[in-house]
C-alpha positions in Angstrom: 114.5 -85.7 220.8 117.8 -84.8 220.8 119.3 -82.4 218.1 123.4 -83.6 217.3 125.4 -80.6 216.7 128.4 -81.2 213.6 131.0 -79.3 213.8 133.1 -79.1 210.7 136.8 -77.9 211.3 138.1 -76.2 208.1 141.6 -76.9 206.9 143.1 -74.8 205.0 144.8 -76.2 201.6 147.4 -74.1 199.7 148.1 -75.5 195.9 152.0 -75.5 195.1 153.3 -76.7 192.0 156.9 -77.6 192.8 158.1 -77.9 189.5 157.2 -74.4 189.0 158.4 -72.6 191.7 159.0 -68.5 191.0 162.1 -67.6 192.6 163.8 -64.2 192.5 167.1 -64.0 191.1 168.2 -60.4 192.8 168.0 -59.2 195.9 165.5 -56.5 194.8 163.3 -58.4 193.5 163.6 -57.0 190.1 164.2 -60.1 187.8 162.7 -64.0 188.8 162.9 -67.3 187.3 161.2 -70.4 187.3 162.7 -73.6 188.5 161.7 -77.1 189.1 162.4 -77.7 192.5 160.6 -81.0 193.1 163.4 -83.2 193.6 166.0 -81.1 195.2 163.0 -80.4 197.9 161.8 -83.5 198.0 165.7 -84.6 198.9 166.0 -82.3 201.7 162.9 -83.3 203.3 163.9 -86.9 203.0 167.5 -86.1 204.2 166.9 -83.8 207.2 163.3 -84.8 208.3 162.1 -86.7 211.2 159.3 -88.9 211.4 156.5 -90.7 208.9 155.3 -87.1 208.2 158.3 -85.9 207.0 158.5 -88.4 205.2 155.4 -88.8 203.4 155.8 -84.9 202.6 159.1 -85.5 200.9 157.5 -88.3 198.7 154.0 -86.8 197.8 156.4 -83.6 196.6 158.5 -86.5 195.1 155.8 -87.7 193.2 153.4 -85.1 192.4 152.7 -83.7 189.2 152.0 -80.2 188.5 149.9 -78.6 191.5 149.2 -80.4 194.5 146.6 -79.7 197.8 149.3 -79.2 200.9 146.9 -78.9 204.4 148.5 -76.8 207.3 150.4 -78.9 208.8 152.0 -79.7 206.0 152.1 -76.2 204.8 154.2 -76.2 208.1 156.7 -78.5 207.8 157.1 -76.9 204.2 157.8 -73.8 205.6 160.2 -75.1 208.3 162.2 -77.3 205.6 162.5 -74.2 203.5 164.0 -72.3 206.0 166.9 -74.8 205.5 167.4 -73.5 201.9 168.4 -70.5 200.2 167.2 -67.2 201.4 165.4 -67.0 197.7 163.9 -69.9 197.9 162.5 -69.3 201.4 160.7 -65.6 200.1 159.5 -68.0 196.9 157.3 -70.5 199.6 156.3 -68.2 201.8 154.6 -66.1 198.4 152.8 -68.9 198.0 152.0 -69.9 201.3 150.3 -66.6 202.3 148.7 -66.7 198.8 
């Protein structure tokens, strides 16, 4: 009798609500505002992204309602495309992805 071993690879999921991104409005990070970046960020990915994965992510963000889970690959893409945005947005995304 053979035993089968099943290996389950854990996929880290991050929840992000692109309708409520907390962005600092000053460089010393004492004031922030909650902004809806859903459409703007989806458009950046849609316009500048490459491949079907970027297409899918752009529409996932655009069609999202509230907090949605993103897998590791999607989080890496979010980080990559956020790097094309303002430093304040980069900091906000990095904070969310590290939580």
